[in-house]
C-alpha positions as CSV (number, residue, x, y, z in Angstrom):
1,M,0.0,0.0,0.0
2,S,1.4,3.4,-0.8
3,W,0.3,7.0,-1.3
4,G,-0.3,8.5,-4.6
5,T,2.7,10.5,-5.9
6,R,1.0,13.9,-5.8
7,G,2.2,16.5,-3.3
8,D,5.7,17.5,-2.2
9,V,6.4,14.7,0.3
10,N,7.9,11.3,-0.2
11,P,5.4,8.5,-0.5
12,L,5.1,6.5,2.7
13,V,5.0,2.8,2.1
14,L,2.9,0.8,4.6
15,P,2.5,-3.0,4.7
16,L,-1.2,-3.4,5.1
17,A,-4.7,-2.1,4.5
18,L,-7.5,-4.5,5.4
19,P,-10.5,-4.5,3.1
20,G,-12.6,-1.4,3.7
21,V,-9.8,0.7,5.3
22,Y,-9.0,3.9,3.5
23,I,-5.7,3.8,1.6
24,P,-3.7,7.0,1.9
25,Q,-4.0,9.1,-1.2
26,E,-3.5,12.7,-2.3
27,D,-5.4,14.2,0.6
28,T,-3.2,12.3,3.1
29,A,-0.1,13.5,1.3
30,L,-1.3,17.1,1.3
31,L,-2.0,17.0,5.0
32,T,1.3,15.3,5.7
33,G,3.0,18.2,3.9
34,A,1.3,20.6,6.2
35,L,2.3,18.5,9.2
36,S,6.0,18.6,8.1
37,E,5.9,22.4,8.6
38,E,4.6,22.3,12.1
39,Q,7.0,22.7,15.1
40,I,6.4,19.6,17.2
41,A,8.1,19.6,20.6
42,P,9.5,16.3,21.8
43,G,6.7,14.6,23.7
44,A,3.9,16.8,22.4
45,D,0.5,15.2,22.5
46,V,-0.9,14.6,19.1
47,L,-4.4,13.2,18.1
48,D,-5.1,11.6,14.7
49,V,-8.9,11.4,14.3
50,G,-10.2,9.0,11.7
51,T,-6.7,7.5,11.4
52,G,-7.5,4.8,8.8
53,S,-4.3,3.0,8.1
54,G,-2.4,5.1,10.6
55,A,-0.3,7.0,8.1
56,L,-0.6,10.4,9.7
57,A,-0.2,9.0,13.3
58,I,3.0,7.2,12.3
59,E,4.4,10.3,10.7
60,A,3.7,12.3,13.9
61,A,5.2,9.6,16.0
62,R,8.4,9.7,13.9
63,R,8.7,13.3,14.9
64,G,8.9,12.4,18.6
65,A,5.3,13.1,19.5
66,R,3.1,11.0,21.9
67,V,0.4,10.0,19.5
68,T,-3.2,8.8,20.0
69,A,-5.1,7.6,17.0
70,V,-8.9,7.0,16.8
71,D,-11.1,5.4,14.3
72,V,-14.7,4.1,14.4
73,S,-13.8,1.1,12.2
74,R,-12.4,-2.1,13.9
75,R,-10.5,-2.9,10.7
76,A,-8.9,0.5,10.7
77,V,-7.9,0.1,14.4
78,Y,-6.2,-3.3,13.6
79,T,-4.5,-1.9,10.5
80,A,-3.2,1.2,12.3
81,R,-1.8,-0.9,15.2
82,L,-0.1,-3.3,12.9
83,N,1.4,-0.5,10.7
84,A,2.7,1.4,13.7
85,R,4.3,-1.8,15.0
86,V,6.0,-2.5,11.6
87,A,7.1,1.1,11.5
88,G,8.7,0.7,14.9
89,V,6.9,3.7,16.5
90,P,4.6,3.9,19.5
91,V,1.0,4.9,18.6
92,R,-1.9,4.4,21.0
93,V,-4.9,3.4,18.8
94,R,-8.4,3.4,20.2
95,R,-11.8,2.6,18.6
96,G,-14.5,5.2,18.9
97,N,-16.7,7.8,17.2
98,L,-14.5,10.9,16.6
99,F,-13.5,12.4,20.0
100,A,-15.5,10.1,22.2
101,P,-12.5,8.0,23.5
102,V,-10.5,11.1,24.4
103,R,-13.0,13.5,25.9
104,D,-11.0,13.7,29.1
105,R,-7.8,14.7,27.4
106,S,-6.2,17.7,25.6
107,F,-3.7,17.9,22.8
108,D,-1.1,20.1,21.3
109,L,-2.0,19.1,17.7
110,I,-5.0,17.4,16.2
111,L,-4.8,15.9,12.7
112,T,-7.8,14.8,10.7
113,N,-8.7,13.6,7.2
114,P,-12.4,13.0,7.7
115,P,-15.1,11.9,5.4
116,Y,-16.0,15.0,3.3
117,V,-17.6,14.0,-0.1
118,P,-21.2,15.1,-0.7
119,A,-23.4,12.1,-1.2
120,P,-26.8,11.7,-2.9
121,T,-27.9,9.3,-0.1
122,G,-28.8,12.3,2.1
123,L,-29.1,11.5,5.8
124,R,-28.9,7.8,5.4
125,P,-25.7,6.7,7.2
126,P,-23.0,5.3,4.8
127,R,-22.0,1.7,5.1
128,G,-18.9,-0.3,4.3
129,R,-16.0,1.4,2.5
130,A,-18.2,4.5,1.9
131,R,-17.9,5.4,5.6
132,A,-14.4,6.7,4.7
133,W,-15.7,9.4,2.3
134,D,-19.5,9.9,2.2
135,A,-20.5,12.8,4.5
136,G,-24.1,13.7,3.8
137,H,-25.8,15.8,1.2
138,D,-23.4,18.8,1.7
139,G,-20.3,16.8,2.7
140,R,-20.3,18.4,6.2
141,V,-21.9,15.8,8.5
142,V,-18.5,15.1,10.1
143,L,-16.8,18.4,9.3
144,D,-19.3,20.4,11.3
145,R,-18.9,18.1,14.3
146,I,-15.1,18.5,14.2
147,C,-15.4,22.2,14.0
148,R,-17.6,22.2,17.1
149,E,-15.7,19.6,19.2
150,A,-12.0,19.8,18.3
151,P,-11.5,23.3,19.8
152,T,-12.5,22.0,23.2
153,L,-9.6,19.5,23.1
154,L,-6.9,21.9,22.1
155,R,-4.4,23.3,24.6
156,P,-3.5,27.0,24.4
157,G,-1.3,27.4,21.4
158,G,-2.6,24.1,20.1
159,V,-3.3,23.5,16.4
160,L,-5.9,21.7,14.3
161,L,-4.9,20.5,10.8
162,M,-7.7,19.2,8.7
163,V,-7.9,18.4,5.0
164,H,-11.1,18.3,3.0
165,S,-12.6,19.0,-0.5
166,G,-13.5,22.4,-1.9
167,L,-16.8,20.8,-2.6
168,S,-17.6,20.8,1.1
169,D,-17.3,24.6,1.6
170,P,-13.9,25.5,3.2
171,G,-15.3,29.0,3.9
172,R,-17.9,27.5,6.2
173,T,-15.2,25.5,8.0
174,L,-13.2,28.7,8.6
175,D,-16.3,30.6,9.8
176,H,-17.2,27.8,12.3
177,L,-13.6,27.6,13.7
178,R,-13.3,31.3,14.0
179,T,-16.6,31.4,15.9
180,T,-15.0,29.2,18.6
181,G,-12.1,31.6,19.0
182,L,-9.5,29.9,16.8
183,K,-7.4,31.7,14.2
184,A,-8.1,29.7,11.0
185,S,-6.9,29.9,7.4
186,V,-6.4,27.7,4.4
187,I,-2.6,26.9,4.2
188,R,-2.4,24.4,1.3
189,R,-4.4,23.8,-1.8
190,S,-4.1,21.1,-4.5
191,R,-6.1,20.2,-7.6
192,I,-6.4,16.6,-8.5
193,T,-8.2,14.6,-11.2
194,F,-11.6,13.0,-10.2
195,G,-11.2,9.7,-8.6
196,P,-13.8,6.8,-8.9
197,V,-16.1,8.2,-6.2
198,L,-16.5,11.7,-7.8
199,R,-16.7,10.2,-11.3
200,G,-19.5,8.1,-10.2
201,R,-21.6,11.1,-8.9
202,E,-20.2,13.7,-11.3
203,N,-23.6,14.4,-12.9
204,W,-25.3,14.7,-9.5
205,L,-22.6,17.2,-8.3
206,R,-23.0,19.3,-11.5
207,G,-26.8,19.2,-11.1
208,R,-26.4,20.6,-7.6
209,G,-24.1,23.3,-8.8
210,L,-21.1,22.0,-6.8
211,L,-19.2,21.4,-10.0
212,S,-19.4,23.7,-13.0
213,P,-19.6,22.3,-16.6
214,A,-15.9,23.3,-17.0
215,D,-14.6,21.7,-13.8
216,K,-12.4,18.7,-14.5
217,Q,-10.5,18.6,-11.2
218,E,-11.3,18.6,-7.5
219,E,-9.7,21.0,-5.2
220,L,-8.3,19.8,-1.8
221,V,-7.5,22.2,1.0
222,V,-5.7,22.0,4.3
223,V,-7.2,24.2,7.0
224,R,-5.0,25.2,9.9
225,A,-6.6,26.5,13.1
226,E,-4.8,27.6,16.2
227,L,-6.1,28.3,19.7
228,P,-4.5,31.6,20.9
229,V,-2.3,31.4,24.0
């Protein structure tokens, strides 16, 4: 299993992704590039929410951080634990829905590559592999929860790094985070060709006005939000 070659970081090769576990792709690489620019003190507490294969958690652990990773999928938890062991870095992996397993803790850095793709299924919860990307009619079912809940887990000076699609309204993300008192901005952007999921719902997205007739690529963004000291 490996990342796609887009972005400005070296691909990370991991040994395993169980069926149904999200394989790191361009969004993971873009977020890892943003992570590489953060100053992480030795022993800093880092949380990776929706860890999937554990790629981001492992990268943070390699920087000397104390890393906790969370995913709602049992298969993702098993995968992340195994990949961390193979990589030779300590990562505490817990199963749970977003921040539920770590409500009593606080962090210097929170990383997340959540589901963010608008889906025609509306309010019906996604199943199987689709849980890794489908996020409701506007793509914000999980994003809005993160914007509400992540700030309460940040220490003063703590940072949230989150990647998502331009289709799921980055401006709304910035507004929500700023409302909670965080300083928020888009720090990275990348345009990628449509993958299988977007190709499969391209007509629906154009019909909703989320894609124009001329759009041939999807924009990814990394949002950085910091809690002032």
